[in-house]
Phi, psi and omega in degrees: 000132177293133180269095182236030182275129180301145186299327179294321178290316182297318183279322186278310190289336183289348183251356191231026183305315182291319177297322178300315180299316183285326189267338185276138179287160171280188181247152185290159181302329182298339180297329180299315178292324179297320180294319183276317186277317184272317181269344176076026181283135176199188185293349182257011184240161175239137184226139171265128170266095190267126188072046192290343179060227181273001180096023182300328179258347187302319180299326177297320180289318179302322183295341179283347184089354181290157170285122186252130175241113181269127179240125185209134182275339186266115188301321183294325177289318181297323178297319179294318179298313182298325178292323181282326184228073185296340181272354179273135174290112183245122184229149176279131181185170178234169182293339179260004181207072183277129184277056182219154180288167175300144173047048186252348182230159182270329186216144167239127179243133175242105180258117179062033190220332193299329180300337180290332187224034184282080176216171185297322181298319179293317179294325175300316182290319177298317178297325181299317185275345179280142172289157173306133184081001178293163186241142172253120178250134180238128185227136173222139167266130184229134173297138184278107185285359176286345176271129198306321185277344184297315178300331178291319175294316179301322181296322178298316182288310187297334180296344185249007189288336181057232182261017182291129176296138179224152178299314193294341179289338181079000183299331181298335182289341187294341180283347175257147359288153178237139187300336182278344189236151170284185184292151174290136174236132188237155173222159176228142179229140178262145175197182181224155177247105184258134179173192179290154174305321182302318183275306192283342174247298186296308182291330175297315178292318180298334180277001175285130189309309187285340172286315180298332182279353181288156171300156186303319182293327178289322176296323178296324178293324176298315177303318181296318179296318179294318180298320178295320178297316179299316182293341181266355184252116180304327181289343186244327188297136178077004182266136174271325180234133179224168173243119175272125181283136180230155164240142173252124176259126183232128183234151175223142172226137186257132176288140178293164183267000000 
């Protein structure tokens, strides 16, 4: 397998599989219809969950009845996925080296992942394994910055991103248009992540690759900044349980025939 995993992902994700499970939000109910109606997933289709991580999106794919193949390069994340979904075929692989034959699957889904490998080589490889007319689905959960305190939290995180690829920069879009695919079509869904402050804010930030890769004392400073932000926000201070507002961005591109 070609080793093309970004250093932030390689260093960060191998140590935080459990934190990732606790801190990452689920996806809104509308995603179920998007998977079946827009991507065409059903019991007669096969789908790759590319960059599957700990399996946070895998259950959504399994629920469609499709045959699910989870592909993930970080062994610690893949181990967590396999424990949660023992009936799913889980394999180590990257977007530029998929361990599948040509034209073998109907759909490839990248949930919270495509920004890591958004280049022509990856799209060429995804197109290789897709059948003619197959679909590429891209999904991201994003904190909703229309809520006043969210940009303050984002600023704490974004200041440390370095050269880490992120959805919000839009750099992932530069690989489109691609000759193998039609135009990107997008939808957005609103939802919330409800839970303890420890999970929905602290563990969510700790599960960010480049935060997890920091030395322990630097991670502690991030916690301190977040705690100070929480104490300054009337909507957050003194709360044991909160709801973090999210938007889910979902895109589809269809492979030519």
